[in-house]
C-alpha positions in Angstrom: 0.0 -0.1 0.0 2.9 2.3 -0.8 1.6 5.8 -1.3 -1.8 5.2 0.2 -2.5 6.2 3.7 -5.3 6.9 6.2 -9.0 6.5 5.1 -8.0 5.4 1.6 -5.8 2.6 2.9 -8.5 1.6 5.4 -11.1 1.6 2.6 -9.0 -0.4 0.3 -8.2 -3.1 2.9 -11.8 -3.3 4.0 -12.9 -3.7 0.2 -10.3 -6.4 -0.1 -11.5 -8.3 2.9 -15.1 -8.0 2.0 -14.3 -9.4 -1.6 -12.3 -12.3 -0.2 -15.1 -13.2 2.2 -17.6 -13.1 -0.7 -15.4 -15.2 -2.9 -14.6 -17.7 -0.3 -18.3 -18.3 0.7 -19.7 -18.0 -2.8 -17.8 -21.0 -4.3 -14.7 -20.5 -6.5 -14.1 -22.1 -9.8 -11.4 -22.7 -12.3 -9.7 -19.3 -12.0 -8.9 -19.9 -8.4 -8.4 -23.6 -9.0 -5.4 -22.7 -11.3 -4.4 -19.5 -9.4 -3.8 -21.5 -6.1 -1.1 -23.9 -7.4 0.3 -21.3 -9.9 0.9 -19.1 -6.8 3.1 -21.8 -5.5 5.0 -22.1 -8.8 5.9 -18.5 -9.6 6.3 -15.3 -7.6 3.3 -13.2 -8.7 0.4 -11.3 -7.1 -2.6 -13.5 -6.7 -4.7 -10.9 -8.2 -2.6 -10.6 -11.3 -2.7 -14.4 -11.8 -6.5 -14.3 -11.5 -6.9 -11.4 -14.0 -4.7 -13.2 -16.5 -6.8 -16.4 -16.2 -10.3 -14.8 -16.1 -11.1 -14.3 -19.7 -9.6 -17.7 -20.9 -11.6 -19.5 -18.1 -14.9 -17.6 -19.0 -14.3 -18.6 -22.7 -13.6 -22.2 -21.9 -16.6 -22.3 -19.7 -18.9 -20.8 -22.4 -17.6 -23.3 -25.0 -18.3 -26.2 -22.6 -21.8 -24.8 -21.6 -22.6 -24.4 -25.4 -21.5 -27.8 -26.2 -22.3 -30.1 -23.3 -24.8 -28.1 -21.2 -26.7 -25.5 -23.2 -29.5 -25.2 -20.7 -27.3 -24.9 -17.6 -28.2 -21.9 -15.5 -24.5 -20.5 -15.8 -25.3 -19.6 -19.4 -27.8 -17.1 -18.4 -25.5 -15.7 -15.7 -22.7 -15.2 -18.3 -25.2 -13.3 -20.5 -26.1 -11.1 -17.5 -22.4 -10.4 -16.8 -22.0 -9.4 -20.4 -25.1 -7.1 -20.2 -23.8 -5.5 -17.1 -20.2 -4.9 -18.2 -21.2 -3.7 -21.7 -24.1 -1.7 -20.6 -26.2 -3.3 -23.5 -29.2 -5.6 -23.2 -29.5 -8.8 -25.2 -25.8 -9.1 -26.0 -24.3 -12.6 -26.3 -22.4 -13.9 -23.3 -19.2 -14.0 -25.4 -19.3 -10.2 -25.2 -18.5 -10.3 -21.6 -15.2 -12.3 -22.5 -14.5 -9.6 -25.0 -14.9 -7.0 -22.5 -12.6 -8.6 -19.9 -10.0 -9.1 -22.6 -10.1 -5.5 -23.4 -10.0 -4.4 -19.9 -7.0 -6.7 -19.1 -5.3 -5.0 -22.2 -6.1 -1.4 -21.0 -4.8 -2.2 -17.6 -1.7 -3.9 -18.8 -2.4 -7.1 -16.9 0.8 -9.1 -17.3 0.6 -12.5 -19.1 1.6 -15.6 -17.0 4.8 -15.9 -18.9 5.8 -12.4 -17.4 5.8 -14.2 -14.0 8.0 -17.0 -15.3 5.4 -19.7 -16.3 6.6 -21.6 -19.3 4.5 -23.8 -21.5 6.6 -26.9 -20.1 5.2 -26.2 -16.7 1.6 -26.2 -17.9 0.9 -30.0 -17.5 2.2 -29.9 -13.9 0.0 -26.9 -13.2 -3.0 -28.6 -14.6 -2.5 -31.7 -12.5 -2.2 -29.7 -9.4 -5.3 -27.5 -10.4 -7.4 -30.6 -10.9 -7.0 -31.6 -7.3 -7.7 -28.2 -6.1 -11.1 -27.8 -4.1 -11.9 -24.6 -5.9 -12.5 -26.6 -9.0 -15.7 -27.9 -7.6 -17.1 -24.4 -7.7 -16.8 -24.1 -11.6 -20.1 -24.2 -13.4 -18.9 -27.0 -15.6 -16.2 -29.6 -15.3 -13.2 -28.6 -17.5 -11.2 -31.5 -19.0 -7.4 -31.6 -18.7 -7.0 -30.5 -22.4 -9.5 -27.6 -21.8 -7.5 -26.5 -18.6 -4.2 -26.7 -20.6 -5.6 -24.6 -23.3 -6.8 -22.1 -20.7 -3.3 -21.8 -19.3 -1.7 -21.5 -22.7 -4.1 -18.8 -23.6 -3.0 -16.9 -20.4 0.8 -17.2 -21.2 
């Protein structure tokens, strides 16, 4: 919190705590399922890892939902997310992914390779992630190859 003091720092810390409590009690998913083990493999801020993984995980989930579970309620939630972030009604869920990609670009979110992850380490990451309890909170089960693809897209 360098450069932030007083009420600003207190507000930021409280917001971070509340966000963590919400996530921990709301069920996590593949982003955190991958981010947990990855945090033990590279020296990177947890939030930066999650940000780099968010769009690829959203895209993978949408692809699985479309192919294997088109009536799953998560599909409607992804559409709602897209409507909220774009400010437009009736947009396709994929527009939410596009918006997150653009935001990450504008914010200059580093790719996972910036933190030292190499393509050779992805299979090990995926094996660890598959065993993570956070994966149970993902709306759909992602296969090993789908998780590998997610990690490669975040490189």
